[in-house]
MMTF fields as JSON, N, C-alpha, C and O atoms, coordinates in Angstrom:
{
  "mmtfVersion": "1.0.0",
  "mmtfProducer": "UNKNOWN",
  "numBonds": 427,
  "numAtoms": 428,
  "numGroups": 107,
  "numChains": 1,
  "numModels": 1,
  "chainsPerModel": [1],
  "groupsPerChain": [107],
  "chainIdList": ["A"],
  "bondAtomList": [4, 2, 8, 6, 12, 10, 16, 14, 20, 18, 24, 22, 28, 26, 32, 30, 36, 34, 40, 38, 44, 42, 48, 46, 52, 50, 56, 54, 60, 58, 64, 62, 68, 66, 72, 70, 76, 74, 80, 78, 84, 82, 88, 86, 92, 90, 96, 94, 100, 98, 104, 102, 108, 106, 112, 110, 116, 114, 120, 118, 124, 122, 128, 126, 132, 130, 136, 134, 140, 138, 144, 142, 148, 146, 152, 150, 156, 154, 160, 158, 164, 162, 168, 166, 172, 170, 176, 174, 180, 178, 184, 182, 188, 186, 192, 190, 196, 194, 200, 198, 204, 202, 208, 206, 212, 210, 216, 214, 220, 218, 224, 222, 228, 226, 232, 230, 236, 234, 240, 238, 244, 242, 248, 246, 252, 250, 256, 254, 260, 258, 264, 262, 268, 266, 272, 270, 276, 274, 280, 278, 284, 282, 288, 286, 292, 290, 296, 294, 300, 298, 304, 302, 308, 306, 312, 310, 316, 314, 320, 318, 324, 322, 328, 326, 332, 330, 336, 334, 340, 338, 344, 342, 348, 346, 352, 350, 356, 354, 360, 358, 364, 362, 368, 366, 372, 370, 376, 374, 380, 378, 384, 382, 388, 386, 392, 390, 396, 394, 400, 398, 404, 402, 408, 406, 412, 410, 416, 414, 420, 418, 424, 422],
  "bondOrderList": [1, 1, 1, 1, 1, 1, 1, 1, 1, 1, 1, 1, 1, 1, 1, 1, 1, 1, 1, 1, 1, 1, 1, 1, 1, 1, 1, 1, 1, 1, 1, 1, 1, 1, 1, 1, 1, 1, 1, 1, 1, 1, 1, 1, 1, 1, 1, 1, 1, 1, 1, 1, 1, 1, 1, 1, 1, 1, 1, 1, 1, 1, 1, 1, 1, 1, 1, 1, 1, 1, 1, 1, 1, 1, 1, 1, 1, 1, 1, 1, 1, 1, 1, 1, 1, 1, 1, 1, 1, 1, 1, 1, 1, 1, 1, 1, 1, 1, 1, 1, 1, 1, 1, 1, 1, 1],
  "groupList": [{"groupName": "SER", "atomNameList": ["N", "CA", "C", "O"], "elementList": ["N", "C", "C", "O"], "formalChargeList": [0, 0, 0, 0], "bondAtomList": [1, 0, 2, 1, 3, 2], "bondOrderList": [1, 1, 2], "singleLetterCode": "S", "chemCompType": "L-PEPTIDE LINKING"}, {"groupName": "ARG", "atomNameList": ["N", "CA", "C", "O"], "elementList": ["N", "C", "C", "O"], "formalChargeList": [0, 0, 0, 0], "bondAtomList": [1, 0, 2, 1, 3, 2], "bondOrderList": [1, 1, 2], "singleLetterCode": "R", "chemCompType": "L-PEPTIDE LINKING"}, {"groupName": "ILE", "atomNameList": ["N", "CA", "C", "O"], "elementList": ["N", "C", "C", "O"], "formalChargeList": [0, 0, 0, 0], "bondAtomList": [1, 0, 2, 1, 3, 2], "bondOrderList": [1, 1, 2], "singleLetterCode": "I", "chemCompType": "L-PEPTIDE LINKING"}, {"groupName": "LEU", "atomNameList": ["N", "CA", "C", "O"], "elementList": ["N", "C", "C", "O"], "formalChargeList": [0, 0, 0, 0], "bondAtomList": [1, 0, 2, 1, 3, 2], "bondOrderList": [1, 1, 2], "singleLetterCode": "L", "chemCompType": "L-PEPTIDE LINKING"}, {"groupName": "ASN", "atomNameList": ["N", "CA", "C", "O"], "elementList": ["N", "C", "C", "O"], "formalChargeList": [0, 0, 0, 0], "bondAtomList": [1, 0, 2, 1, 3, 2], "bondOrderList": [1, 1, 2], "singleLetterCode": "N", "chemCompType": "L-PEPTIDE LINKING"}, {"groupName": "GLU", "atomNameList": ["N", "CA", "C", "O"], "elementList": ["N", "C", "C", "O"], "formalChargeList": [0, 0, 0, 0], "bondAtomList": [1, 0, 2, 1, 3, 2], "bondOrderList": [1, 1, 2], "singleLetterCode": "E", "chemCompType": "L-PEPTIDE LINKING"}, {"groupName": "GLY", "atomNameList": ["N", "CA", "C", "O"], "elementList": ["N", "C", "C", "O"], "formalChargeList": [0, 0, 0, 0], "bondAtomList": [1, 0, 2, 1, 3, 2], "bondOrderList": [1, 1, 2], "singleLetterCode": "G", "chemCompType": "PEPTIDE LINKING"}, {"groupName": "GLN", "atomNameList": ["N", "CA", "C", "O"], "elementList": ["N", "C", "C", "O"], "formalChargeList": [0, 0, 0, 0], "bondAtomList": [1, 0, 2, 1, 3, 2], "bondOrderList": [1, 1, 2], "singleLetterCode": "Q", "chemCompType": "L-PEPTIDE LINKING"}, {"groupName": "HIS", "atomNameList": ["N", "CA", "C", "O"], "elementList": ["N", "C", "C", "O"], "formalChargeList": [0, 0, 0, 0], "bondAtomList": [1, 0, 2, 1, 3, 2], "bondOrderList": [1, 1, 2], "singleLetterCode": "H", "chemCompType": "L-PEPTIDE LINKING"}, {"groupName": "ALA", "atomNameList": ["N", "CA", "C", "O"], "elementList": ["N", "C", "C", "O"], "formalChargeList": [0, 0, 0, 0], "bondAtomList": [1, 0, 2, 1, 3, 2], "bondOrderList": [1, 1, 2], "singleLetterCode": "A", "chemCompType": "L-PEPTIDE LINKING"}, {"groupName": "ASP", "atomNameList": ["N", "CA", "C", "O"], "elementList": ["N", "C", "C", "O"], "formalChargeList": [0, 0, 0, 0], "bondAtomList": [1, 0, 2, 1, 3, 2], "bondOrderList": [1, 1, 2], "singleLetterCode": "D", "chemCompType": "L-PEPTIDE LINKING"}, {"groupName": "THR", "atomNameList": ["N", "CA", "C", "O"], "elementList": ["N", "C", "C", "O"], "formalChargeList": [0, 0, 0, 0], "bondAtomList": [1, 0, 2, 1, 3, 2], "bondOrderList": [1, 1, 2], "singleLetterCode": "T", "chemCompType": "L-PEPTIDE LINKING"}, {"groupName": "PHE", "atomNameList": ["N", "CA", "C", "O"], "elementList": ["N", "C", "C", "O"], "formalChargeList": [0, 0, 0, 0], "bondAtomList": [1, 0, 2, 1, 3, 2], "bondOrderList": [1, 1, 2], "singleLetterCode": "F", "chemCompType": "L-PEPTIDE LINKING"}, {"groupName": "PRO", "atomNameList": ["N", "CA", "C", "O"], "elementList": ["N", "C", "C", "O"], "formalChargeList": [0, 0, 0, 0], "bondAtomList": [1, 0, 2, 1, 3, 2], "bondOrderList": [1, 1, 2], "singleLetterCode": "P", "chemCompType": "L-PEPTIDE LINKING"}, {"groupName": "VAL", "atomNameList": ["N", "CA", "C", "O"], "elementList": ["N", "C", "C", "O"], "formalChargeList": [0, 0, 0, 0], "bondAtomList": [1, 0, 2, 1, 3, 2], "bondOrderList": [1, 1, 2], "singleLetterCode": "V", "chemCompType": "L-PEPTIDE LINKING"}, {"groupName": "TYR", "atomNameList": ["N", "CA", "C", "O"], "elementList": ["N", "C", "C", "O"], "formalChargeList": [0, 0, 0, 0], "bondAtomList": [1, 0, 2, 1, 3, 2], "bondOrderList": [1, 1, 2], "singleLetterCode": "Y", "chemCompType": "L-PEPTIDE LINKING"}, {"groupName": "LYS", "atomNameList": ["N", "CA", "C", "O"], "elementList": ["N", "C", "C", "O"], "formalChargeList": [0, 0, 0, 0], "bondAtomList": [1, 0, 2, 1, 3, 2], "bondOrderList": [1, 1, 2], "singleLetterCode": "K", "chemCompType": "L-PEPTIDE LINKING"}, {"groupName": "MET", "atomNameList": ["N", "CA", "C", "O"], "elementList": ["N", "C", "C", "O"], "formalChargeList": [0, 0, 0, 0], "bondAtomList": [1, 0, 2, 1, 3, 2], "bondOrderList": [1, 1, 2], "singleLetterCode": "M", "chemCompType": "L-PEPTIDE LINKING"}],
  "groupTypeList": [0, 1, 2, 0, 3, 4, 3, 2, 5, 0, 6, 7, 2, 3, 8, 3, 9, 10, 1, 11, 5, 12, 11, 3, 6, 1, 0, 9, 5, 6, 7, 13, 2, 14, 13, 10, 14, 10, 3, 0, 13, 15, 4, 9, 15, 9, 4, 6, 14, 0, 1, 3, 8, 9, 14, 3, 16, 3, 2, 7, 4, 16, 2, 2, 14, 17, 10, 3, 6, 0, 0, 4, 6, 11, 15, 3, 4, 6, 0, 1, 17, 13, 13, 15, 14, 5, 11, 13, 14, 9, 8, 6, 10, 14, 2, 15, 3, 6, 16, 12, 16, 17, 8, 3, 3, 2, 5],
  "groupIdList": [1, 2, 3, 4, 5, 6, 7, 8, 9, 10, 11, 12, 13, 14, 15, 16, 17, 18, 19, 20, 21, 22, 23, 24, 25, 26, 27, 28, 29, 30, 31, 32, 33, 34, 35, 36, 37, 38, 39, 40, 41, 42, 43, 44, 45, 46, 47, 48, 49, 50, 51, 52, 53, 54, 55, 56, 57, 58, 59, 60, 61, 62, 63, 64, 65, 66, 67, 68, 69, 70, 71, 72, 73, 74, 75, 76, 77, 78, 79, 80, 81, 82, 83, 84, 85, 86, 87, 88, 89, 90, 91, 92, 93, 94, 95, 96, 97, 98, 99, 100, 101, 102, 103, 104, 105, 106, 107],
  "secStructList": [7, 7, 3, 3, 3, 3, 3, 6, 6, 6, 7, 7, 3, 3, 3, 3, 7, 1, 7, 1, 3, 3, 3, 3, 3, 7, 7, 7, 6, 6, 7, 7, 7, 7, 7, 1, 3, 3, 7, 4, 4, 4, 6, 6, 6, 6, 6, 6, 7, 7, 1, 3, 3, 3, 3, 3, 3, 3, 3, 6, 6, 3, 3, 3, 3, 3, 3, 7, 1, 7, 1, 1, 7, 3, 3, 3, 6, 6, 3, 3, 7, 7, 5, 6, 7, 7, 3, 3, 3, 7, 6, 6, 7, 3, 3, 3, 3, 6, 6, 3, 3, 3, 3, 3, 3, 3, 7],
  "xCoordList": [60.845, 62.206, 62.21, 61.298, 63.252, 63.446, 64.61, 65.667, 64.403, 65.437, 66.027, 65.298, 67.351, 68.014, 69.002, 69.518, 69.252, 70.242, 71.37, 71.151, 72.567, 73.744, 74.344, 74.868, 74.265, 74.79, 76.295, 76.743, 77.061, 78.489, 79.217, 80.044, 78.914, 79.676, 79.471, 80.426, 78.21, 77.935, 77.948, 78.009, 77.891, 77.815, 76.434, 76.226, 75.491, 74.121, 73.422, 73.654, 72.573, 71.765, 70.299, 69.793, 69.627, 68.201, 67.426, 67.665, 66.501, 65.671, 64.38, 63.711, 64.032, 62.797, 61.772, 62.048, 60.598, 59.628, 58.222, 57.923, 57.371, 55.914, 55.384, 54.209, 56.199, 55.673, 56.295, 57.267, 55.725, 56.3, 56.966, 57.525, 56.91, 57.519, 58.062, 57.37, 59.3, 59.939, 60.597, 61.467, 60.201, 60.932, 62.138, 62.06, 63.246, 64.491, 64.805, 64.707, 65.178, 65.524, 65.82, 66.261, 65.57, 65.829, 64.73, 64.217, 64.38, 63.394, 64.116, 65.319, 63.375, 63.958, 62.983, 61.767, 63.529, 62.684, 61.696, 62.061, 60.444, 59.432, 58.938, 58.133, 59.409, 58.95, 57.95, 58.207, 56.814, 55.826, 56.229, 55.698, 57.163, 57.545, 58.442, 59.514, 58.013, 58.889, 58.998, 57.988, 60.21, 60.368, 60.115, 60.196, 59.808, 59.616, 60.902, 60.87, 62.022, 63.317, 64.033, 64.549, 64.053, 64.632, 66.097, 66.429, 66.971, 68.408, 69.065, 70.285, 68.255, 68.876, 69.714, 70.682, 69.39, 70.269, 71.663, 72.559, 71.859, 73.113, 73.932, 74.625, 73.851, 74.692, 74.264, 75.086, 72.973, 72.49, 72.618, 72.963, 72.336, 72.36, 73.756, 73.904, 74.773, 76.157, 76.575, 77.446, 75.952, 76.304, 75.437, 75.527, 74.6, 73.868, 72.617, 72.216, 71.985, 70.729, 69.582, 69.469, 68.734, 67.562, 66.458, 66.501, 65.46, 64.368, 63.644, 63.442, 63.253, 62.738, 63.718, 63.651, 64.608, 65.755, 65.508, 65.729, 65.045, 64.871, 63.797, 63.377, 63.361, 62.372, 62.835, 63.369, 62.621, 62.843, 61.477, 60.607, 61.275, 59.977, 60.192, 61.159, 59.274, 59.257, 58.154, 56.977, 58.529, 57.524, 57.688, 58.683, 56.722, 56.761, 58.127, 58.74, 58.597, 59.878, 61.101, 62.214, 60.902, 62.054, 62.13, 61.112, 63.334, 63.489, 64.033, 65.023, 63.378, 63.84, 64.112, 63.527, 65.015, 65.281, 65.071, 65.354, 64.575, 64.326, 64.677, 64.255, 65.45, 65.789, 64.586, 63.946, 64.282, 63.106, 63.478, 62.951, 64.387, 64.779, 65.6, 65.476, 66.448, 67.234, 68.282, 68.693, 68.707, 69.704, 71.051, 71.701, 71.476, 72.834, 72.896, 73.965, 71.753, 71.747, 71.806, 72.186, 71.417, 71.484, 72.391, 72.264, 73.308, 74.28, 74.129, 73.974, 74.175, 74.115, 75.452, 75.804, 76.2, 77.522, 78.389, 79.116, 78.302, 79.179, 78.599, 79.164, 77.477, 76.892, 75.701, 74.832, 75.657, 74.54, 73.269, 73.266, 72.198, 70.934, 70.147, 70.129, 69.496, 68.624, 67.433, 66.928, 66.971, 65.822, 64.553, 64.353, 63.714, 62.387, 62.443, 61.494, 63.552, 63.643, 63.825, 64.767, 62.925, 62.994, 64.131, 64.163, 65.05, 66.224, 66.286, 66.253, 66.377, 66.438, 67.755, 68.808, 67.685, 68.884, 68.952, 67.955, 70.156, 70.38, 71.114, 71.661, 71.107, 71.804, 73.266, 73.934, 73.759, 75.16, 75.424, 76.542, 74.41, 74.609, 74.911, 74.44, 75.701, 75.995, 75.224, 75.344, 74.437, 73.635, 74.152, 74.306, 74.416, 74.788, 73.629, 73.102, 73.228, 72.311, 73.199, 73.592, 73.521, 74.569, 75.854, 76.312, 76.454, 77.671, 77.345, 78.249, 76.071, 75.657, 75.627, 74.879, 76.453, 76.7, 75.977, 76.088, 75.239, 74.486, 74.727, 74.868, 74.769, 74.891, 73.515, 72.89, 73.036, 71.709, 71.83, 72.56, 71.108, 71.117, 69.725, 68.741, 69.641, 68.35, 68.364, 69.247, 67.386, 67.295, 66.198, 65.954],
  "yCoordList": [-100.201, -100.242, -99.84, -100.181, -99.107, -98.822, -99.648, -99.706, -100.285, -101.16, -100.513, -100.008, -100.532, -100.132, -101.224, -101.947, -101.328, -102.265, -101.464, -100.676, -101.665, -101.042, -102.057, -103.089, -101.762, -102.673, -102.433, -101.387, -103.413, -103.19, -102.838, -101.926, -103.558, -103.355, -101.951, -101.299, -101.491, -100.193, -99.039, -97.874, -99.362, -98.311, -97.691, -96.76, -98.215, -97.712, -98.101, -99.187, -97.219, -97.588, -97.568, -96.554, -98.684, -98.788, -98.735, -99.54, -97.792, -97.685, -98.445, -98.233, -99.324, -100.095, -99.455, -99.228, -99.165, -98.45, -98.974, -99.598, -98.711, -98.832, -100.25, -100.427, -101.24, -102.599, -103.446, -103.045, -104.623, -105.52, -106.706, -107.571, -106.754, -107.88, -107.405, -106.711, -107.775, -107.352, -108.547, -109.18, -108.867, -109.895, -109.238, -108.112, -109.967, -109.49, -110.379, -111.603, -109.761, -110.558, -109.641, -108.505, -110.155, -109.326, -109.568, -110.679, -108.525, -108.701, -109.27, -109.071, -109.974, -110.514, -110.236, -110.295, -109.932, -109.562, -110.68, -111.854, -110.295, -111.286, -112.105, -113.019, -111.792, -112.528, -111.675, -110.5, -112.255, -111.474, -111.22, -110.312, -112.014, -111.886, -110.682, -110.6, -109.748, -108.632, -108.562, -108.406, -108.676, -108.608, -107.193, -106.23, -107.07, -105.744, -104.924, -103.721, -105.592, -104.919, -105.536, -106.651, -104.79, -105.296, -104.9, -103.72, -105.899, -105.636, -105.706, -105.589, -105.898, -106.04, -104.84, -105.037, -103.583, -102.482, -102.549, -101.817, -103.397, -103.414, -104.668, -105.176, -105.164, -106.3, -107.598, -108.484, -107.701, -108.861, -110.157, -111.201, -110.082, -111.309, -111.94, -113.146, -111.103, -111.604, -112.178, -113.045, -111.694, -112.17, -113.334, -113.748, -113.859, -115.076, -114.868, -115.752, -113.692, -113.462, -114.087, -113.877, -114.856, -115.448, -114.409, -113.343, -114.738, -113.776, -113.479, -112.317, -114.529, -114.325, -115.059, -116.281, -114.333, -114.967, -115.162, -116.241, -114.091, -114.139, -113.139, -112.306, -113.236, -112.284, -111.762, -112.51, -110.468, -109.851, -109.574, -109.028, -109.946, -109.69, -109.006, -109.27, -108.135, -107.465, -108.126, -108.017, -108.812, -109.496, -109.031, -109.351, -108.283, -107.767, -107.221, -107.667, -106.259, -105.602, -106.488, -106.074, -107.72, -108.542, -108.554, -108.446, -108.685, -108.766, -110.137, -110.592, -110.781, -112.108, -112.115, -111.35, -112.999, -113.197, -114.683, -115.544, -114.968, -116.357, -116.533, -115.747, -117.569, -117.903, -118.569, -119.435, -118.166, -118.694, -119.804, -119.862, -120.68, -121.783, -121.313, -121.851, -120.295, -119.707, -120.69, -121.616, -120.466, -121.369, -121.296, -122.32, -120.076, -119.904, -119.677, -119.417, -119.775, -119.732, -118.324, -117.366, -118.232, -116.996, -117.283, -118.312, -116.355, -116.536, -115.408, -114.246, -115.757, -114.76, -114.791, -115.787, -113.678, -113.586, -114.8, -115.313, -115.25, -116.329, -117.728, -118.656, -117.913, -119.263, -119.396, -118.525, -120.489, -120.691, -120.97, -121.783, -120.293, -120.491, -121.602, -121.687, -122.456, -123.445, -122.746, -121.767, -123.235, -122.577, -122.699, -123.682, -121.691, -121.669, -121.768, -122.243, -121.323, -121.273, -119.808, -119.151, -119.307, -117.91, -117.738, -118.418, -116.842, -116.636, -115.179, -114.28, -114.929, -113.539, -112.886, -113.523, -111.601, -110.848, -109.586, -109.144, -109.015, -107.847, -106.771, -107.027, -105.564, -104.439, -104.809, -105.343, -104.526, -104.791, -106.166, -106.453, -107.024, -108.341, -108.2, -107.273, -109.132, -109.158, -110.317, -111.468, -109.98, -110.982, -111.086, -110.079, -112.299, -112.53, -113.222, -114.213, -112.701, -113.427, -113.964, -113.218, -115.258, -115.748, -115.031, -115.134, -114.283, -113.515, -112.035, -111.212, -111.705, -110.303, -109.936, -110.524, -108.954, -108.7, -107.433, -106.374, -107.568, -106.434, -106.356, -107.37, -105.136, -104.867, -104.455, -103.576, -105.057, -104.719, -103.588, -103.702, -102.498, -101.367, -101.22, -101.11, -101.218, -101.118, -99.91, -99.772, -99.045, -97.885, -98.122, -97.27],
  "zCoordList": [73.388, 72.862, 71.396, 70.643, 71.0, 69.584, 69.086, 69.714, 67.95, 67.411, 66.168, 65.315, 66.071, 64.834, 64.448, 65.301, 63.167, 62.662, 62.042, 61.122, 62.543, 61.951, 60.982, 61.401, 59.691, 58.671, 58.581, 58.111, 59.039, 59.259, 57.962, 57.944, 56.873, 55.641, 55.067, 54.644, 55.058, 54.422, 55.42, 55.025, 56.719, 57.718, 57.841, 58.619, 57.066, 57.067, 58.375, 58.906, 58.887, 60.056, 59.652, 59.172, 59.848, 59.524, 60.829, 61.729, 60.936, 62.139, 61.895, 60.884, 62.814, 62.679, 63.602, 64.78, 63.074, 63.902, 63.685, 62.667, 64.651, 64.528, 64.361, 64.038, 64.567, 64.458, 65.545, 66.186, 65.747, 66.74, 66.065, 66.739, 64.74, 64.04, 62.705, 61.96, 62.4, 61.157, 60.494, 61.092, 59.277, 58.542, 57.868, 57.376, 57.857, 57.259, 56.059, 56.141, 54.958, 53.784, 52.619, 52.798, 51.41, 50.224, 49.209, 49.077, 48.502, 47.443, 46.222, 46.054, 45.38, 44.151, 43.025, 43.208, 41.863, 40.744, 40.42, 40.367, 40.205, 39.853, 41.027, 40.848, 42.233, 43.416, 44.181, 44.441, 44.545, 45.279, 46.727, 47.368, 47.247, 48.657, 48.848, 48.248, 49.676, 50.017, 51.535, 52.222, 52.063, 53.52, 54.031, 53.269, 55.32, 55.925, 55.829, 55.571, 56.039, 55.936, 54.738, 54.81, 53.637, 52.386, 52.33, 52.216, 52.41, 52.458, 51.077, 50.965, 50.019, 48.696, 48.256, 47.521, 48.671, 48.245, 48.874, 48.453, 49.853, 50.613, 50.327, 51.209, 49.102, 48.719, 49.411, 49.645, 49.735, 50.49, 49.701, 50.256, 48.398, 47.589, 47.598, 47.794, 47.382, 47.355, 48.703, 48.769, 49.778, 51.116, 51.592, 52.748, 50.701, 51.045, 51.867, 52.624, 51.726, 52.439, 51.643, 50.435, 52.329, 51.686, 51.53, 52.144, 50.694, 50.48, 51.784, 52.138, 52.494, 53.859, 54.764, 54.893, 55.378, 56.049, 57.547, 58.097, 58.187, 59.64, 60.031, 59.227, 61.277, 61.776, 63.133, 63.952, 63.356, 64.665, 65.255, 64.577, 66.519, 67.158, 68.495, 69.21, 68.803, 70.093, 70.908, 70.564, 71.988, 72.809, 74.249, 74.899, 74.745, 76.116, 76.49, 77.46, 75.718, 75.983, 75.833, 76.158, 75.336, 74.988, 73.472, 72.788, 72.957, 71.513, 71.17, 71.743, 70.239, 69.846, 68.341, 67.574, 67.955, 66.537, 66.23, 67.063, 65.033, 64.651, 63.18, 62.331, 62.891, 61.511, 60.848, 61.443, 59.62, 58.92, 57.938, 56.826, 58.357, 57.486, 56.295, 55.195, 56.521, 55.433, 54.906, 55.605, 53.65, 53.048, 53.752, 53.963, 54.119, 54.638, 56.139, 56.691, 56.793, 58.25, 58.825, 58.152, 60.094, 60.864, 62.054, 62.717, 62.31, 63.388, 64.384, 64.007, 65.662, 66.724, 67.453, 68.084, 67.356, 67.993, 67.657, 68.509, 66.403, 65.943, 66.027, 65.449, 66.737, 66.837, 65.917, 65.886, 65.163, 64.259, 65.05, 65.974, 64.679, 65.371, 64.698, 63.47, 65.481, 64.844, 64.206, 64.757, 63.044, 62.407, 63.248, 63.961, 63.148, 63.789, 65.306, 65.93, 65.911, 67.368, 67.765, 67.321, 68.598, 69.013, 70.021, 71.047, 69.733, 70.57, 71.011, 70.17, 72.323, 72.78, 72.383, 72.402, 72.022, 71.665, 72.514, 73.083, 72.585, 73.426, 72.629, 71.557, 73.184, 72.568, 72.319, 73.205, 71.116, 70.807, 70.231, 69.8, 70.216, 69.609, 68.118, 67.46, 67.603, 66.179, 65.556, 65.974, 64.551, 63.854, 62.427, 61.737, 61.997, 60.6, 59.912, 60.417, 58.753, 57.873, 56.762, 55.865, 56.815, 55.925, 56.306, 57.444, 55.333, 55.646, 55.858, 56.003, 55.877, 56.001, 57.483, 58.264, 57.858, 59.276, 59.741, 59.123, 60.835, 61.394, 62.898, 63.583, 63.38, 64.804, 65.3, 64.707, 66.354, 66.872, 67.891, 68.875, 67.644, 68.556, 69.152, 68.421, 70.466, 71.137, 72.061, 72.909, 71.891, 72.794, 73.809, 74.664]
}
């Protein structure tokens, strides 16, 4: 499966490739932690994205998302996800990192 994230606010599409696990978050100046998918260019800080907010994993052709104990929570299609619980996601699902809204595209 190929995963892309359609960032609703900016209309940007980020293609995720070549890995089975992607951390989502934002880089911060002076912080050594850099997520695999750095959303800071897309107004992530203002929308409440944590530095390491969530992770997307590809497990045997299933895709799961898990909140990494973020400050503002991760929401799947409007429901808040419990932290550190792997939740399966499907093509077209809407994931919010805090108020940061993404559409999951799976090919």
